[in-house]
N, C-alpha and C positions, 0 to 999 in steps of 0.2 A: 485353580486351587487343589483340583482335583490330579492334575500331575503333578505338584508338588508331594502330594501325599503320597502318590506310587512311588516316585522317586525317595523319600524318606524311606519307606517300605523298602525297596531294594536295597539302598544301604543299610539298613537293619538288621536285612538279611544276610549281608554281606559281613556285617560285625560278628553276628553272632556265630556265624559259619567259620569264620577263621579263631574266634575265640573257642570255639568248641576245640577244634583242629589244635588251638597249641595247648592245650587242655590235657588231650586226649594222648597229644606226643609227648606231655610231659610225665602223665601218670604212667605210660608204659616204660617210660626211660627212669622210672626211679622204681618201678619193680623190676627190671632186670638189672640194672644196678644193686639193690637188694637181694634179689637171688643169689647173682654171683658170690658178694661179700658174706650171706651167711653158708653159701654153700662151700664155703674155704672154712669154715670154723671145724675143727676138731677136737673133740674130748675124748680120745681114746687114749687108755694108760698105756707105757712102755712095756712092751715083752720081758716074761723074765723078773715081774715084781715081787713074784714070791720066795722071801728068802730063805735057804737052805741051813742046814746047822752049819756053824763056825765058819759063817760068812760075813764078819763083822764089818771089814774093811768094805766089800761088797755093798753091802747094805748102807753103809754109809754114801757111797757113790751113786748108789740109786737112790735116797732119798734127794741128795742135791737135784737129780735130772728129772727128779719128780717134782720139784720146788720150780729148779727153770720151765717145765712145762708148764706148772699153773700159771706163772707169770706171764708166758706166752699167750696163751690161752687169754689170761685177762686183758692181754695188751689187744689181742684182735676183739674179741669182745666188746672193748671200748671203742675202738675203729669203726666196727662196724655200726655201734650206737652215733658216733660221731658221724656218719656216712648216712644213716637213715636220716639224721637229726638235718644237717643239711642238705638232702634231697625233698626234704618235707618244706623246710625254708623258702629252697629255688621253687618247690611246686608252689608254694603259696606268691611268692614274690610274680612269678607267671601269671596266675591267677590275676592280679592285679593290673599285669603291663598288656596280659592279651586282649583285653577289651580296645584298650588305646591303639597298640599296635593293631589291632584288625579295623580300628576304625579309620587308621590312616589308610593302610590297604584299601579299604573300600571308597576311599574319598580319591585314591590315586585309579582306582579302576575304572571307577564311575567317573569322571571329570571331563574325559573327552565326549558321554554324553551329557553331560551336563552343560559344556560349551554348542551340541548339536541342538540341542533343547532351544537353548537363548536365543541362536539365529534362527530356529524356526522360527519362533512367537516374533521375531523382529519383522517377518515377510508377511506380508500382506498383498494384496490385490492389485495394489499400486505399487510395489517395486518387487513384482516379481524377477525382475532381472538379474537379483543380487543372488549369488550363491553360498554354499556353506564351505566349498573346497577346506573339508578336512585335512590338516597335514598328517603322517606318518606312514607307518607300514602298512602294505597291502593286507589287512587282518578285517576284520567282522564289522568292527567299527567303521572304520574307512569305505567299507561296502554300502552299509548302511549310509553313509553320509552320500555317495555318490548315489545311490538309487532314489534321495531324497534329491539331490540336486538336478537327476535326470526327468523327476517327476514336476520338478518348477519350471524345466524347459518345455515339457507338454504342457504343463497349464499357461505359462506365458505365451508360447504358441497359438493356443486355444482362444484365450482372451484378446488376443491381438488380430486375430482370425474374426470373430465377432465383431469387434469394433471397428474392422476395416470393411465389413457389410453393412451394421449398421449405416456408416457414412457413404459408403458407395452407393446402398439403396435409395437414402436419402437422396442424393443427388442425382440419381437417374431419374426418380419419380417427378421432377422439377419439370422435365421437357412436359410429359403427357399433360402435367395440370396446366401448365403455361397455353400449351395447344388446347384444351379445353376450356381456359378462359376466354379464351380469345374466339374462340367459336360462339361464346354466349355475346359476347362482346359484338361480333358482325351480325350476329341473330337482331341483335336489338337496337342497332344501328341502321338497317334498311329503312329505305325512303316508305312513306308511307302508313298509316295507321297501323297501331302492331296492337293486337288481343290484348286485352288485361290479364288472361291468362297467361300470356307467354312473357310479359313483364315481369308477372308474381314467380312465375318460376325461374327466369332468370335471375333474380334477387336471391332466390334459395339456394341456387346451383352457385352463385358467386358467395354467397355466406357459409357454404359448404367449402367450396375451394379454399377459401380464407381459412378455415379451421384446418382444414390440411395442411395448407401450405406454414399453418402456425406449429403442427404437430411435427411438420420435417425441421423446421429450425430447431424445435426442441430435441430432433435426434441428432441432428449435426449439432449442436451446442452439449448435447449431453457427450458423442463420445468423445468431441474434441476436449471437453474435460477430463474425462475418464483416460484419454490415449494420454493425457499430462502436456498436451502442446503448449503450452503458456507461453505467451508473449516476456517481454523483457518486462521483469517486475517495477514498479513506480508507484512512488506514495500517493493514495488515493485517499481523498476526504469523504469519509461515509457520508457527513453530516451533506455534502453536496447532492451525492449520488441520490439520497431518501428526498432531499426537496426536489429535486427535479421530478422522481418516480410520483411525488405526490401531487406536483405542477398537472404532470401528464396525466395524472386520474382526477382531475379538479372537476371536471362536467360529470362524472358520475357521482363525485363524493356528492356534489350539491343537488344532484337529480333523487339521491338517496338518503339526502338530511343526513349523511353521515359526519360526524363529529371529531375533528383529528388533534390530538394534541402531541407536543412533541419537548424532547427535552436532547438537546441535539450539540454536541461539542462540536464544534467548528475546528480544532486545534488537534482532535484524534482521526490520526491516520492510518490508515494500512498497507500492506507491503503486498503485490500484487496484479494482476492482469486489468487493466482498465476495463475492458470490453467485458471480460466475463464478471467481474464484481458489480457492473451495471445491471447486467443481466440479472444477479443475485437479488439485489437491492429491487427492482422492478418484482420479480418475482413474489418476494416477500409482500410487499406493496397490495400486489394484483390479489394474493390469496384473501389478505385480509379485506379487501373489497368486496371481492367477488361470492364470498362465503361467510359474511354479514348478514346481521338484519337491517331492513330500512328504519331510518331514526336509529342506528348504531351508533358506535366510538370506535374510533382506531387509537392507539398510543405507540409512539415511537420514542424510543430514547439510546444513546450511547453512552458505552461506560469505557473509559480510558484505565486498564489495569497494569499498564506500567509495558509489557513485554506484549500483552495481547490486548484487543479492543473489540467490546463488545457492541452487537446492532441488535434490539430485542423490538420486535414489532406483535402489541398487542390488540386483539381486537373481540369484539361481542359475538355472539351467536349462540346457536343451539347448542345445549351441553354434547360432549363429542367423549366415549369411552376412554379411558387413557389408552390401553392397550393399544386399542385401533390408531390413536394419536401417533403411537409411537413408529405405523406404518405408512407412516403417510410421507417418509421418504422414499419409499420403495415406488417404482414407476406404475403410473395407471392407476394409483392407490385413490379412492373415493370415498369419502364415507358419509351413511344417513344418506336421505331419501333427497334431501334437499341441497345434495350435491352430485347427485346421478346425472351424468351427462355435462356438468357445468364446466368449462375447462378441458385441459388433453391430460389431467393426471400427471402429467410431467414437472410442474412448476416448482416443487419442494426438490425431486428428485434430482432436477438438475443443481438447486442451490446446494443439493448437499454434496453431489459430484465435484460442481465447481471450489464449495468449500475444503472439501479432502484435499484438493489436488493441493489446495494452498495450503496445506499442513494445520490448519483449522479443523473446527469443531461443529454440528448443527444440533440444539435440542430445540425438538417439540413437545410442549406440554400442553394436556387439556385443562385449562381452569374448570373449577368447582363450578362457577356461575354461569359458565355458555362461555364460548367460543375457544380462542388458542393464545397461546405465549410461543414463539418462536425467536429463537435467541442464535447467531451467529457468532462464534469466537473465531478473529483469525489474527495472525500475529500482526504487531504492530511496525510501522515504516522506523526502517535504520536511524537514529537519528531524532526521530519525533519527540518531543518536549508535552507532557501536560501542561 
């Protein structure tokens, strides 16, 4: 909105400037024309106008000359008035046309800038490979476009390097984790009695290793989703993925006495990577289970909107600040003391990255009664019917 106002202000300034230039030029032209026109008017009497004695014939001739001179002066005065009237009319016409002409020129001058602005707005972190490639001569506007292209190229290289680092670091860390896990297994598998403290420590280490392993999985999946390395898209039934995710959590749902209600449309299908979308649904269900209260509830619904399909997971729980809920899609964001230390903090970040890579949207809303309502919107499968 701010950029639009600035653009209109610049266009208005150009219009006013061109209008003022047209009017000043017209006024200057009017002054010069009339100055020359009035300067040519002569009212002097012819020489020898005083008649002498006995010059009756000469007096008659001089009278005729004077009459002719008066007629010429009258014609010159009328012509000057007509020039003045025509000039004023021309200036009035220019006063009307100059804002229109100024606006046309301003639009023409600012058209390359509007094209650059629109192209820049379309470029996000997910399509940094696009460039403006502005046509035209090597002027200031093209230089600006080339500068933006160079900036986008540096940003693309920086983002790619960051994603490669995360992926490579996550992959390389798996080797020492595997070694540590094997060492713990060997230590607890030795013959003979094992002290209870050793067994307890081994279980704690295994738990932490599992947690780090899950964190690395999250890093790898996040890097894959952000890098856009998606498999060939295929029709995916969100209802089937949701039932599988709820079934995998059946034991914990029963242990915490959580009530699950669903309204799933089996024919509602989306287009995308099955592995990544499976992780999306699992993370949404996991988030609803882990951050719920014992004896709480979960409601899962799918909505077919024609071109898109919505998956909404609502859950009870503590009241969450709406502003803080909006930041849950950022990595390592946990809200409230009840959430501290639970989960990796990457669940909804992965959901957001995968959904964005599929051309969808993620909406996280804090419920006034407590808990969250998370909605994922994804493109419907090609040829899917409601």
